[in-house]
Z-matrix of the N, CA and C atoms (Angstrom, degrees):
N
C 1 1.467
C 2 1.450 1 110.53
N 3 1.370 2 111.11 1 146.55
C 4 1.508 3 114.18 2 -173.91
C 5 1.600 4 98.99 3 -128.04
N 6 1.340 5 116.88 4 130.66
C 7 1.459 6 118.36 5 172.96
C 8 1.503 7 108.35 6 -124.85
N 9 1.300 8 115.94 7 147.20
C 10 1.444 9 121.56 8 -176.13
C 11 1.580 10 107.87 9 -127.98
N 12 1.312 11 115.63 10 125.83
C 13 1.476 12 114.26 11 176.64
C 14 1.574 13 107.76 12 -127.74
N 15 1.362 14 107.63 13 136.64
C 16 1.476 15 115.17 14 175.24
C 17 1.395 16 110.25 15 -114.73
N 18 1.336 17 120.44 16 139.66
C 19 1.475 18 119.96 17 -175.48
C 20 1.696 19 99.63 18 -138.20
N 21 1.123 20 119.27 19 121.66
C 22 1.528 21 121.60 20 175.39
C 23 1.530 22 103.06 21 -121.71
N 24 1.307 23 115.70 22 127.25
C 25 1.520 24 120.27 23 170.88
C 26 1.537 25 106.60 24 -121.59
N 27 1.264 26 114.75 25 145.91
C 28 1.450 27 120.57 26 177.34
C 29 1.463 28 105.58 27 -121.68
N 30 1.343 29 122.32 28 107.80
C 31 1.230 30 137.12 29 168.90
C 32 1.503 31 123.67 30 -107.96
N 33 1.297 32 114.89 31 35.37
C 34 1.523 33 120.62 32 -170.63
C 35 1.549 34 106.75 33 102.57
N 36 1.361 35 114.07 34 -22.93
C 37 1.421 36 120.97 35 -175.91
C 38 1.630 37 106.85 36 -146.20
N 39 1.188 38 119.51 37 164.90
C 40 1.430 39 125.73 38 -177.81
C 41 1.467 40 113.79 39 -91.21
N 42 1.226 41 117.64 40 119.77
C 43 1.455 42 120.47 41 170.62
C 44 1.651 43 108.50 42 -115.33
N 45 1.223 44 110.50 43 127.84
C 46 1.517 45 115.78 44 -178.47
C 47 1.569 46 108.77 45 -123.17
N 48 1.316 47 114.23 46 122.06
C 49 1.584 48 117.15 47 175.48
C 50 1.385 49 106.10 48 -121.16
N 51 1.326 50 117.88 49 127.61
C 52 1.467 51 123.56 50 178.73
C 53 1.533 52 103.91 51 -111.77
N 54 1.254 53 120.14 52 122.87
C 55 1.373 54 121.04 53 -179.61
C 56 1.506 55 107.87 54 -125.92
N 57 1.443 56 113.46 55 129.78
C 58 1.528 57 119.63 56 177.89
C 59 1.546 58 104.44 57 -115.89
N 60 1.309 59 121.31 58 138.59
C 61 1.391 60 122.45 59 176.76
C 62 1.582 61 104.56 60 -123.15
N 63 1.289 62 118.83 61 131.23
C 64 1.457 63 123.22 62 171.37
C 65 1.537 64 112.79 63 -122.90
N 66 1.291 65 116.21 64 126.48
C 67 1.438 66 123.74 65 -176.67
C 68 1.461 67 109.70 66 -119.38
N 69 1.286 68 118.17 67 120.85
C 70 1.481 69 120.30 68 178.22
C 71 1.554 70 105.63 69 -127.74
N 72 1.339 71 111.98 70 151.88
C 73 1.524 72 117.89 71 -178.00
C 74 1.577 73 104.42 72 -143.50
N 75 1.307 74 109.53 73 150.96
C 76 1.450 75 122.11 74 -179.70
C 77 1.545 76 108.26 75 -141.69
N 78 1.349 77 111.59 76 132.69
C 79 1.442 78 119.32 77 168.41
C 80 1.525 79 106.72 78 -131.60
N 81 1.378 80 114.98 79 156.00
C 82 1.497 81 111.58 80 -179.49
C 83 1.518 82 117.30 81 -55.97
N 84 1.402 83 116.53 82 136.46
C 85 1.462 84 120.08 83 170.11
C 86 1.499 85 103.61 84 -113.84
N 87 1.378 86 123.04 85 -174.01
C 88 1.397 87 126.41 86 -174.12
C 89 1.581 88 108.33 87 -61.36
N 90 1.317 89 122.32 88 -39.80
C 91 1.383 90 124.03 89 174.32
C 92 1.453 91 120.35 90 -55.92
N 93 1.407 92 114.65 91 -45.61
C 94 1.355 93 127.54 92 178.87
C 95 1.630 94 111.32 93 -64.66
N 96 1.443 95 109.39 94 -48.59
C 97 1.465 96 117.30 95 178.82
C 98 1.498 97 107.81 96 -59.77
N 99 1.267 98 123.87 97 -32.45
C 100 1.415 99 118.95 98 -176.20
C 101 1.615 100 114.32 99 -64.18
N 102 1.318 101 115.61 100 -21.45
C 103 1.408 102 120.72 101 -179.69
C 104 1.479 103 114.07 102 -116.39
N 105 1.227 104 117.48 103 -18.91
C 106 1.478 105 124.24 104 176.25
C 107 1.566 106 115.34 105 -142.47
N 108 1.269 107 118.27 106 103.08
C 109 1.458 108 124.08 107 -163.06
C 110 1.631 109 111.47 108 -80.85
N 111 1.254 110 118.22 109 -9.09
C 112 1.491 111 122.71 110 -169.22
C 113 1.520 112 108.60 111 -77.89
N 114 1.355 113 122.55 112 137.41
C 115 1.423 114 121.80 113 168.42
C 116 1.548 115 114.64 114 -71.09
N 117 1.360 116 114.95 115 143.25
C 118 1.409 117 120.73 116 176.31
C 119 1.524 118 111.61 117 -167.09
N 120 1.289 119 110.92 118 167.38
C 121 1.440 120 119.94 119 173.20
C 122 1.525 121 109.41 120 -138.49
N 123 1.294 122 115.44 121 131.32
C 124 1.402 123 124.09 122 -175.21
C 125 1.539 124 109.49 123 -122.99
N 126 1.382 125 112.36 124 125.73
C 127 1.549 126 116.41 125 179.15
C 128 1.516 127 104.58 126 -126.39
N 129 1.391 128 110.26 127 134.15
C 130 1.535 129 115.20 128 -175.09
C 131 1.629 130 99.07 129 -130.43
N 132 1.276 131 111.35 130 120.04
C 133 1.497 132 120.97 131 174.17
C 134 1.418 133 112.26 132 -115.86
N 135 1.345 134 114.66 133 134.29
C 136 1.543 135 125.95 134 179.60
C 137 1.505 136 105.94 135 -124.03
N 138 1.322 137 112.42 136 124.93
C 139 1.488 138 119.24 137 172.07
C 140 1.456 139 108.32 138 -120.11
N 141 1.371 140 111.96 139 125.47
C 142 1.458 141 119.82 140 -177.50
C 143 1.547 142 109.40 141 -116.72
N 144 1.323 143 115.12 142 110.31
C 145 1.508 144 124.67 143 179.30
C 146 1.450 145 106.44 144 -100.12
N 147 1.376 146 107.81 145 -178.24
C 148 1.533 147 119.19 146 176.29
C 149 1.456 148 116.43 147 -56.78
N 150 1.396 149 117.22 148 -36.02
C 151 1.487 150 120.47 149 -178.95
C 152 1.467 151 111.59 150 -140.24
N 153 1.287 152 117.93 151 25.55
C 154 1.588 153 122.17 152 -178.73
C 155 1.408 154 103.81 153 -152.18
N 156 1.332 155 106.64 154 146.90
C 157 1.528 156 125.60 155 164.69
C 158 1.423 157 112.78 156 -122.89
N 159 1.404 158 122.00 157 120.53
C 160 1.360 159 123.43 158 -177.67
C 161 1.550 160 105.96 159 -124.76
N 162 1.270 161 114.36 160 140.65
C 163 1.501 162 121.86 161 171.04
C 164 1.475 163 111.56 162 -134.33
N 165 1.397 164 112.64 163 150.32
C 166 1.476 165 122.76 164 -175.51
C 167 1.565 166 104.41 165 -134.61
N 168 1.233 167 118.66 166 127.73
C 169 1.470 168 122.61 167 -179.82
C 170 1.664 169 102.04 168 -120.66
N 171 1.253 170 113.39 169 116.24
C 172 1.400 171 118.12 170 177.37
C 173 1.541 172 114.13 171 -118.91
N 174 1.430 173 119.49 172 117.21
C 175 1.289 174 123.87 173 178.37
C 176 1.507 175 112.42 174 -106.99
N 177 1.461 176 115.31 175 126.29
C 178 1.412 177 114.60 176 -173.78
C 179 1.591 178 108.74 177 -120.84
N 180 1.322 179 118.76 178 133.20
C 181 1.352 180 125.03 179 178.86
C 182 1.563 181 108.11 180 -81.01
N 183 1.360 182 114.43 181 108.28
C 184 1.437 183 120.22 182 -176.80
C 185 1.505 184 114.19 183 -94.22
N 186 1.356 185 115.59 184 8.52
C 187 1.439 186 120.60 185 179.30
C 188 1.532 187 115.33 186 -64.31
N 189 1.275 188 120.29 187 139.48
C 190 1.529 189 119.61 188 176.70
C 191 1.481 190 111.43 189 -71.90
N 192 1.290 191 114.23 190 -12.36
C 193 1.586 192 119.16 191 178.01
C 194 1.464 193 109.38 192 -85.21
N 195 1.284 194 110.31 193 156.38
C 196 1.630 195 116.45 194 178.77
C 197 1.557 196 106.90 195 -93.04
N 198 1.353 197 114.67 196 55.90
C 199 1.369 198 122.13 197 179.55
C 200 1.535 199 112.82 198 -103.84
N 201 1.341 200 117.66 199 162.41
C 202 1.566 201 116.28 200 179.63
C 203 1.539 202 105.93 201 -90.77
N 204 1.228 203 111.81 202 138.90
C 205 1.476 204 120.39 203 168.81
C 206 1.466 205 112.61 204 -96.42
N 207 1.347 206 117.78 205 104.73
C 208 1.428 207 124.23 206 178.67
C 209 1.563 208 110.72 207 -87.39
N 210 1.355 209 115.74 208 138.51
C 211 1.479 210 117.93 209 -178.06
C 212 1.508 211 108.60 210 -155.89
N 213 1.262 212 118.58 211 160.09
C 214 1.327 213 131.35 212 176.76
C 215 1.496 214 111.47 213 -120.39
N 216 1.291 215 123.14 214 129.02
C 217 1.392 216 125.09 215 -179.57
C 218 1.565 217 108.17 216 -131.88
N 219 1.308 218 109.91 217 134.21
C 220 1.549 219 121.36 218 -179.92
C 221 1.397 220 107.25 219 -121.44
N 222 1.439 221 115.20 220 115.78
C 223 1.562 222 117.43 221 172.56
C 224 1.570 223 102.64 222 -106.82
N 225 1.290 224 109.79 223 128.59
C 226 1.412 225 112.62 224 177.74
C 227 1.537 226 110.94 225 -105.06
N 228 1.337 227 117.95 226 126.45
C 229 1.456 228 126.40 227 173.66
C 230 1.569 229 108.34 228 -106.00
N 231 1.254 230 117.28 229 115.78
C 232 1.508 231 122.25 230 177.40
C 233 1.445 232 106.23 231 -101.29
N 234 1.302 233 119.31 232 124.84
C 235 1.444 234 123.68 233 -176.67
C 236 1.555 235 105.87 234 -116.41
N 237 1.344 236 112.00 235 126.54
C 238 1.567 237 118.39 236 177.89
C 239 1.531 238 104.12 237 -85.95
N 240 1.244 239 120.71 238 110.58
C 241 1.428 240 124.99 239 -179.75
C 242 1.500 241 105.95 240 -158.60
N 243 1.400 242 111.92 241 161.16
C 244 1.544 243 119.03 242 179.65
C 245 1.547 244 106.09 243 -72.50
N 246 1.309 245 118.60 244 108.19
C 247 1.468 246 118.37 245 -172.46
C 248 1.413 247 112.38 246 -63.28
N 249 1.284 248 126.57 247 -20.40
C 250 1.389 249 127.12 248 -176.81
C 251 1.540 250 111.84 249 -78.02
N 252 1.296 251 112.49 250 -13.47
C 253 1.512 252 121.28 251 -175.39
C 254 1.507 253 112.76 252 -113.52
N 255 1.266 254 125.70 253 -9.27
C 256 1.389 255 131.31 254 -176.43
C 257 1.567 256 111.22 255 -72.18
N 258 1.368 257 116.18 256 135.65
C 259 1.345 258 123.98 257 -178.63
C 260 1.677 259 105.96 258 -132.68
N 261 1.443 260 114.86 259 130.25
C 262 1.421 261 113.89 260 179.97
C 263 1.493 262 103.54 261 -116.18
N 264 1.285 263 118.03 262 146.23
C 265 1.423 264 125.65 263 177.43
C 266 1.642 265 106.25 264 -145.98
N 267 1.289 266 120.97 265 159.69
C 268 1.417 267 128.50 266 -6.33
C 269 1.598 268 104.49 267 -105.12
N 270 1.231 269 117.14 268 111.29
C 271 1.537 270 124.48 269 176.72
C 272 1.478 271 116.19 270 -106.50
N 273 1.300 272 110.46 271 -17.68
C 274 1.510 273 114.15 272 -171.17
C 275 1.517 274 109.89 273 -57.71
N 276 1.413 275 114.96 274 134.55
C 277 1.452 276 122.00 275 176.95
C 278 1.495 277 110.90 276 91.90
N 279 1.356 278 118.66 277 -3.48
C 280 1.430 279 118.24 278 179.61
C 281 1.609 280 108.06 279 -90.52
N 282 1.436 281 110.12 280 150.44
C 283 1.411 282 116.78 281 175.75
C 284 1.575 283 104.98 282 -80.71
N 285 1.420 284 112.76 283 144.52
C 286 1.338 285 118.97 284 175.76
C 287 1.480 286 116.41 285 -153.87
N 288 1.302 287 121.59 286 161.86
C 289 1.345 288 130.14 287 178.88
C 290 1.491 289 111.72 288 -108.25
N 291 1.372 290 119.58 289 126.06
C 292 1.527 291 126.03 290 179.70
C 293 1.417 292 109.41 291 -94.25
N 294 1.436 293 119.35 292 100.01
C 295 1.352 294 122.73 293 -179.51
C 296 1.474 295 116.01 294 -72.40
N 297 1.316 296 115.85 295 -8.99
C 298 1.542 297 117.42 296 -179.98
C 299 1.559 298 107.01 297 -88.72
N 300 1.181 299 122.58 298 1.04
C 301 1.539 300 122.34 299 175.83
C 302 1.592 301 109.30 300 -62.59
N 303 1.242 302 120.23 301 147.69
C 304 1.328 303 128.53 302 -158.78
C 305 1.665 304 105.61 303 -89.78
N 306 1.401 305 116.11 304 -15.31
C 307 1.480 306 119.91 305 -179.97
C 308 1.432 307 118.09 306 -114.05
N 309 1.220 308 126.23 307 157.63
C 310 1.462 309 118.85 308 170.13
C 311 1.519 310 118.59 309 -62.32
N 312 1.301 311 106.89 310 -36.38
C 313 1.581 312 112.89 311 179.87
C 314 1.538 313 103.45 312 -69.01
N 315 1.173 314 124.90 313 -35.77
C 316 1.393 315 126.26 314 -173.52
C 317 1.508 316 110.56 315 -72.27
N 318 1.329 317 119.74 316 -37.46
C 319 1.444 318 128.06 317 173.03
C 320 1.411 319 112.32 318 -69.88
N 321 1.502 320 120.93 319 -32.21
C 322 1.440 321 122.50 320 -178.24
C 323 1.601 322 109.63 321 -84.89
N 324 1.305 323 121.54 322 -12.21
C 325 1.449 324 118.48 323 -171.14
C 326 1.525 325 107.12 324 -93.32
N 327 1.377 326 115.40 325 124.78
C 328 1.381 327 119.38 326 -177.43
C 329 1.576 328 112.25 327 -72.82
N 330 1.301 329 116.09 328 147.73
C 331 1.458 330 122.78 329 178.78
C 332 1.513 331 105.82 330 -120.65
N 333 1.338 332 110.87 331 168.23
C 334 1.473 333 116.29 332 173.63
C 335 1.453 334 106.98 333 -117.47
N 336 1.415 335 120.94 334 133.96
C 337 1.333 336 125.86 335 -171.68
C 338 1.574 337 103.65 336 -79.89
N 339 1.363 338 113.53 337 131.43
C 340 1.465 339 119.34 338 179.72
C 341 1.514 340 113.28 339 -115.76
N 342 1.289 341 118.80 340 -1.77
C 343 1.492 342 124.40 341 -177.33
C 344 1.610 343 105.51 342 -88.00
N 345 1.326 344 114.15 343 135.41
C 346 1.441 345 125.76 344 172.96
C 347 1.558 346 107.57 345 -62.41
N 348 1.286 347 116.91 346 -42.05
C 349 1.484 348 120.55 347 -173.14
C 350 1.619 349 99.57 348 -131.07
N 351 1.411 350 113.47 349 121.35
C 352 1.507 351 114.60 350 169.43
C 353 1.508 352 113.57 351 -80.61
N 354 1.278 353 114.37 352 138.40
C 355 1.501 354 118.08 353 177.92
C 356 1.469 355 112.24 354 -114.49
N 357 1.365 356 120.22 355 163.63
C 358 1.382 357 123.41 356 179.42
C 359 1.572 358 108.26 357 -130.84
N 360 1.184 359 116.40 358 39.45
C 361 1.491 360 121.51 359 -176.81
C 362 1.530 361 107.97 360 -77.61
N 363 1.395 362 120.84 361 -22.50
C 364 1.423 363 126.05 362 171.64
C 365 1.458 364 111.29 363 -110.85
N 366 1.395 365 118.71 364 167.58
C 367 1.525 366 120.82 365 172.77
C 368 1.480 367 112.31 366 -47.22
N 369 1.224 368 119.48 367 119.39
C 370 1.516 369 127.55 368 -171.46
C 371 1.570 370 108.56 369 -128.78
N 372 1.272 371 115.38 370 133.93
C 373 1.420 372 122.47 371 174.09
C 374 1.507 373 106.63 372 -160.94
N 375 1.460 374 116.05 373 84.78
C 376 1.467 375 121.30 374 -176.49
C 377 1.627 376 107.07 375 -127.35
N 378 1.304 377 103.28 376 135.03
C 379 1.532 378 115.10 377 179.25
C 380 1.556 379 108.44 378 -101.38
N 381 1.193 380 120.73 379 110.26
C 382 1.465 381 124.82 380 174.99
C 383 1.570 382 114.47 381 -91.06
N 384 1.196 383 116.52 382 136.70
C 385 1.504 384 122.50 383 -178.00
C 386 1.486 385 110.81 384 -104.24
N 387 1.338 386 114.12 385 144.86
C 388 1.475 387 124.09 386 177.64
C 389 1.516 388 114.69 387 49.74
N 390 1.375 389 114.31 388 54.22
C 391 1.503 390 124.90 389 -176.82
C 392 1.509 391 108.92 390 -68.51
N 393 1.292 392 118.34 391 168.89
C 394 1.386 393 125.12 392 -172.48
C 395 1.585 394 107.51 393 -80.30
N 396 1.301 395 123.16 394 -11.52
C 397 1.331 396 124.75 395 178.70
C 398 1.583 397 116.85 396 80.37
N 399 1.378 398 110.85 397 -8.33
C 400 1.508 399 119.38 398 168.94
C 401 1.513 400 110.06 399 -127.94
N 402 1.272 401 116.43 400 125.66
C 403 1.535 402 123.89 401 -176.93
C 404 1.475 403 110.70 402 -128.52
N 405 1.333 404 111.16 403 144.64
C 406 1.451 405 120.79 404 172.76
C 407 1.491 406 115.47 405 -112.83
N 408 1.223 407 117.24 406 120.08
C 409 1.487 408 124.02 407 -179.20
C 410 1.556 409 106.15 408 -107.71
N 411 1.276 410 118.46 409 116.90
C 412 1.612 411 115.59 410 178.93
C 413 1.565 412 113.04 411 -139.00
N 414 1.210 413 108.77 412 159.31
C 415 1.495 414 117.61 413 173.98
C 416 1.557 415 100.88 414 -156.44
N 417 1.392 416 114.26 415 163.00
C 418 1.409 417 120.62 416 179.19
C 419 1.591 418 116.82 417 -41.70
N 420 1.256 419 121.79 418 122.16
C 421 1.360 420 128.57 419 177.79
C 422 1.550 421 112.75 420 74.86
N 423 1.313 422 125.21 421 12.95
C 424 1.445 423 125.22 422 -178.82
C 425 1.463 424 107.84 423 -159.12
N 426 1.393 425 115.61 424 158.68
C 427 1.469 426 121.25 425 172.30
C 428 1.529 427 104.74 426 -159.19
N 429 1.352 428 110.70 427 164.79
C 430 1.480 429 118.29 428 171.83
C 431 1.514 430 108.50 429 -139.99
N 432 1.292 431 119.50 430 139.12
C 433 1.426 432 125.22 431 169.61
C 434 1.548 433 109.85 432 -101.41
N 435 1.268 434 115.73 433 124.93
C 436 1.567 435 119.71 434 176.14
C 437 1.306 436 109.74 435 -113.62
N 438 1.368 437 118.90 436 121.80
C 439 1.487 438 125.72 437 177.73
C 440 1.523 439 105.78 438 -116.95
N 441 1.273 440 112.86 439 134.77
C 442 1.515 441 121.85 440 -178.04
C 443 1.513 442 111.90 441 -129.81
N 444 1.254 443 122.53 442 153.70
C 445 1.440 444 134.18 443 168.56
C 446 1.450 445 111.79 444 -121.19
N 447 1.312 446 111.11 445 131.24
C 448 1.581 447 117.06 446 174.35
C 449 1.433 448 116.71 447 59.31
N 450 1.248 449 123.26 448 18.90
C 451 1.421 450 131.74 449 168.27
C 452 1.522 451 112.51 450 -116.70
N 453 1.335 452 113.77 451 83.05
C 454 1.616 453 117.59 452 -165.73
C 455 1.402 454 108.44 453 -78.25
N 456 1.422 455 123.23 454 -22.29
C 457 1.344 456 124.40 455 178.62
C 458 1.439 457 113.43 456 -96.87
N 459 1.374 458 120.15 457 140.66
C 460 1.531 459 122.12 458 171.89
C 461 1.452 460 114.41 459 -128.19
N 462 1.233 461 120.20 460 143.93
C 463 1.458 462 120.75 461 -179.58
C 464 1.489 463 107.91 462 -111.98
N 465 1.343 464 121.54 463 134.60
C 466 1.367 465 126.66 464 176.50
C 467 1.518 466 104.10 465 -110.17
N 468 1.456 467 115.33 466 114.36
C 469 1.438 468 115.88 467 -174.65
C 470 1.440 469 109.20 468 -138.73
N 471 1.411 470 116.18 469 135.44
C 472 1.479 471 124.11 470 169.17
C 473 1.465 472 102.52 471 -143.54
N 474 1.369 473 118.32 472 121.97
C 475 1.472 474 120.96 473 -177.48
C 476 1.385 475 117.44 474 -81.04
N 477 1.410 476 118.82 475 -12.80
C 478 1.400 477 127.09 476 -176.97
C 479 1.623 478 108.03 477 49.84
N 480 1.263 479 118.34 478 -135.82
C 481 1.464 480 121.67 479 -176.92
C 482 1.602 481 112.50 480 -62.89
N 483 1.275 482 118.15 481 -22.83
C 484 1.531 483 120.33 482 173.15
C 485 1.487 484 109.08 483 -63.16
N 486 1.478 485 119.37 484 -21.45
C 487 1.398 486 114.87 485 -178.32
C 488 1.570 487 115.89 486 -71.74
N 489 1.264 488 112.81 487 -5.68
C 490 1.533 489 113.18 488 175.75
C 491 1.464 490 108.74 489 -77.77
N 492 1.255 491 123.77 490 -11.72
C 493 1.469 492 128.93 491 174.36
C 494 1.502 493 113.83 492 -81.38
N 495 1.188 494 119.05 493 -15.11
C 496 1.550 495 131.11 494 -177.61
C 497 1.484 496 104.32 495 -80.16
N 498 1.349 497 118.17 496 115.30
C 499 1.453 498 120.98 497 -179.19
C 500 1.434 499 118.98 498 -57.04
N 501 1.339 500 120.17 499 -39.19
C 502 1.507 501 124.89 500 -178.98
C 503 1.445 502 113.65 501 -93.72
N 504 1.284 503 118.71 502 7.35
C 505 1.481 504 120.88 503 -176.90
C 506 1.543 505 106.06 504 -83.12
N 507 1.429 506 115.80 505 129.41
C 508 1.368 507 113.10 506 -178.66
C 509 1.534 508 108.69 507 -73.59
N 510 1.340 509 114.23 508 161.08
C 511 1.514 510 121.72 509 -177.72
C 512 1.546 511 106.88 510 -54.60
N 513 1.294 512 113.24 511 134.29
C 514 1.445 513 120.70 512 -177.81
C 515 1.510 514 114.45 513 53.06
N 516 1.365 515 117.42 514 24.64
C 517 1.578 516 119.45 515 -178.24
C 518 1.445 517 107.52 516 -81.18
N 519 1.218 518 127.45 517 -6.10
C 520 1.408 519 121.55 518 -177.33
C 521 1.390 520 107.13 519 -86.68
């Protein structure tokens, strides 16, 4: 379902707020049950405002049994910004895994982030654990504040030239 709300207020000046709400839901069908037999309901809401994008993912265990439904969710935010100027904070002091390491042992070994500001000017694929749930992504003349709940891990990824190998990546989209 998609809803659109327009609200215009005139208080000596014009304020225009455009709000779009998208609600999607998923429950197991035969194709899903063929690979995942547990009952569940997933609802994903996206709200787009004039200066804000909010999304909520809700997963419900619809089993009649009193068991735990374990799941993993990955929400990808792609930010169009000059990669050589982007700075991400606050990640200093967090444990992370560097997926760009050349060996399995290197990729499996946790590291501690020492940089005040994390950059993505080189090929980057880092998984940070137990993040602060509030992140700042900035570059000259712009910034984003990202707030999350119940997603304790965060991935900082920029494929750089490797992005050309990704089939659905737009030309120079990395």
